Every structure is written in C-alpha cells, then in structure tokens.
C-alpha positions in Angstrom: 37.0 18.1 35.3 34.5 15.8 34.6 34.8 12.1 34.1 33.0 10.4 31.5 29.9 8.7 32.4 29.3 5.1 31.2 26.3 4.1 29.6 24.0 1.8 31.5 22.8 -1.3 29.8 20.5 -3.9 30.8 20.4 -7.5 29.6 16.8 -8.6 28.7 15.9 -12.4 28.0 13.6 -13.1 25.3 11.0 -15.9 25.4 10.3 -17.8 22.1 6.5 -18.2 21.8 5.3 -20.9 19.5 2.6 -19.7 17.3 -0.5 -22.0 16.4 -0.6 -23.4 12.8 -2.7 -21.1 10.8 -6.0 -22.7 9.8 -6.1 -24.5 6.4 -8.4 -22.7 4.2 -10.9 -24.8 2.0 -10.0 -24.6 -1.7 -13.0 -23.2 -3.9 -12.1 -25.4 -6.9 -9.8 -28.5 -7.3 -6.5 -27.8 -8.5 -5.8 -28.4 -12.1 -3.8 -31.4 -12.9 -0.3 -30.6 -13.1 1.3 -29.8 -16.6 4.9 -30.5 -17.4 7.1 -27.4 -17.1 9.5 -26.8 -19.8 12.2 -24.5 -18.5 11.9 -22.7 -21.8 8.3 -21.3 -20.9 9.9 -18.7 -18.8 12.1 -17.7 -21.8 9.3 -17.7 -24.1 7.2 -15.3 -21.8 10.2 -13.1 -21.5 10.5 -13.2 -25.3 6.9 -12.6 -26.0 6.8 -9.6 -23.5 9.9 -8.2 -25.3 8.4 -8.4 -28.7 4.9 -7.1 -27.6 7.1 -3.9 -26.2 8.9 -3.6 -29.2 6.2 -3.8 -31.7 2.8 -2.8 -29.9 0.8 -3.2 -32.8 0.9 -6.6 -33.2 -1.5 -8.8 -31.4 -0.7 -11.3 -28.3 -1.8 -14.2 -30.3 0.6 -13.6 -33.2 3.6 -12.7 -31.2 3.2 -15.6 -28.9 2.7 -17.9 -31.8 5.9 -16.7 -33.5 7.8 -16.8 -30.3 6.8 -20.3 -29.6 7.6 -21.5 -33.2 11.1 -19.9 -33.0 11.6 -21.8 -29.7 10.1 -24.9 -30.8 7.6 -25.3 -28.1 4.4 -27.1 -28.4 1.6 -24.2 -28.7 -1.1 -26.3 -27.1 1.0 -27.2 -24.0 2.4 -23.9 -23.6 -1.2 -22.5 -23.4 -2.1 -25.3 -21.0 0.6 -24.2 -18.9 -0.6 -20.5 -19.2 -4.2 -21.6 -18.2 -2.7 -23.4 -14.9 -0.9 -20.5 -14.0 -4.1 -18.2 -13.9 -3.2 -14.6 -14.5 0.1 -14.8 -16.8 -2.0 -14.6 -20.1 -4.0 -11.8 -18.9 -0.7 -10.3 -17.9 0.5 -10.5 -21.4 -2.7 -8.5 -22.6 -5.0 -11.1 -23.7 -8.3 -12.0 -22.2 -9.1 -16.0 -21.8 
C-alpha cells in the first residue's frame, strides 16, 4: 500500500521596494476658487436626475430650477458649484 506524499512548500522572502514619488504635473489653468458646498447639493443632483428620468420632456433648466426652489437652495451658488465640478452639468444633459 502506498503512503501519502507530503506537498513540499518553500518559504520566499519578499523585499519591499520604495517607489519614487510620481512627477507632479503642471496645471494648465489655475483652479477655481472654492465654493462652499451645501450638503443638499448632492440631494439636488439626485432629485434632478430622478425628475428628468420621470418626465424626459422637461428641460434641464426647468427641472433644476424647480428642484432647487423646493429644496430652498440658491440657484446662483448651486450653478457656481456645478461649474466648479466640470462635467456635472453636462452629465445632466445641458451644455454650458
């Protein structure tokens, strides 16, 4: 009768290599001044997206204005936030 063979294992020591810090890229444009972010801005974006999905015939401006009015968010400040975020307004379906 044959006996079981043991699986041979080897212990390997790993060396940690320090990676060089990635080179910093130069910004092409200076960053926009920071806008105070209201915690309701995310809620407004979600509500706007839901409303646009529910009634696709409505324009983004109309739906966004209505949502901001219901949430009592200043539309100028919210649009400044969207402009700072870059592609969020385009993601909602509106061209800048």
